[in-house]
C-alpha angles and dihedrals in degrees: 000000000000138000121241123210130187117193126193092328118188125181125179133185105200102304095341116102106215096174124024119197095317118190119189138160121192120190124229110275094010123143099220124184130206106206133181146107124293113292096021094120102255097125092042088055092049093048091048090053088049092052098247090116126039113219121236090220137005137040140270121208130193099197106315094334121103105225097168094121099024120121114256096245090055093056092067093222120149114223126203112192130208090241093048088233094218120167104249096207094051129081121240090262093051093048093051094044096049096091092049092049090053088054090055096238120166118268095243091050091049092050092052095047093047092052090049093050093047090048090052091059096037096248105115092116092057095055096119099042125101124234094258088060093058133080121241092261092049091050089051090053091051091050088052092048090051089055093046097047094072089057093236125206088220133020118215121195124187110199090310096176102044094100094052128091120253097264094048092048090056092050094046095048094068092036091058091048091049093051094045092052094042091054093039090234126174098228132193112192126189120204142142091208109105095195090052091053096043093049102052112013125107089202136359133210115204113211131195126173094346096311133104110236101180141359124195148110116301089257093050095047093048100039098035110030112179099214142015095262092058092043091051097041097049108062123313130308146173115241115209123179123210150139126263111246097175138006129186132153092347090307112119138183115209127193111220138162086256091058133266112326129197115218143159129245121235116275093255092058128068100179143016134208113261111238095026118131118242141175120230128207121206120176115229092238091053091071120085121202112221135175092223131043118258124218097265138019095013119146126190118226148115139262107244097171135020136182124195118218099170103249093034139034120214117209137190101214119193121205114169108307093340126094115200128196109221130184121202124193112221089008118232103172104056093113097047114127119240092242094055112107114232136162131239108211130186135176118244090239089063094054105091118201106211125217096229 
């Protein structure tokens, strides 16, 4: 295991700034995700950490060692590419052993390490097949074994599941996490798939236009987004604008067209300026639909549209001029008539006051 640190990293392509003063610290053994839309800089950051790009400014450390200008093969980082990048004319064994042969290891040592790597990903019985005899999921496992066999200090994965179908992606998510934790690997994983990141990451960095907007655990990033981009990119949300009426000890009261709403400031803020305009984020599943009003944060309205998805119901709830998207687990209100008065209720802890 090894820590990875990025300090004030800048990378330009001609006049385009791909990474702008990026700071990042990844703990030993951590499964760390770089998440963001296409073109945000996440793959550029991964390839710069791998050594395929040299930054224009800044430093990269593996532990205490500055590897900023070190060749990729000297960094001892295993890379798993989106396209698998397997040699089509080689067998599984030959593909996995290639990196060890380049390091001039003895044949007996290579054989043992290859068998261990194939066993780790459940592919020992496919050792003599060629890539075109394997499914997409099997090829992905071989690409992972090839990265593991060199005993890397750090494992780098560039959207490794994007070419798989939905069922295989679900299976491989937990398989990748199992292998990374079993090998105690410091892992940096690039994806644009929010569910992928939320389900297996230890921590997530959200990128936009070459900048890191927020770093935190999956729960922190989802439940307490710091700005509207993160709130909108991760899952779904309702944005409500308003004006702060009162603020004390992180507890705030906001005047909105929906009514007065009680909310909570981010953990890094203790107070807010009364009269300032803010945007609130409330996740659809945070609302509860009730037949009677609760004491706080209860808004009268009607369901004007509903969709049944089996385990959840999705509602379009109208309250005055505001339309709210609400999710209900084990839905109870699918048959309610549009004219029936109901209440959308939400706890203050689930009303997020955004920083922008």
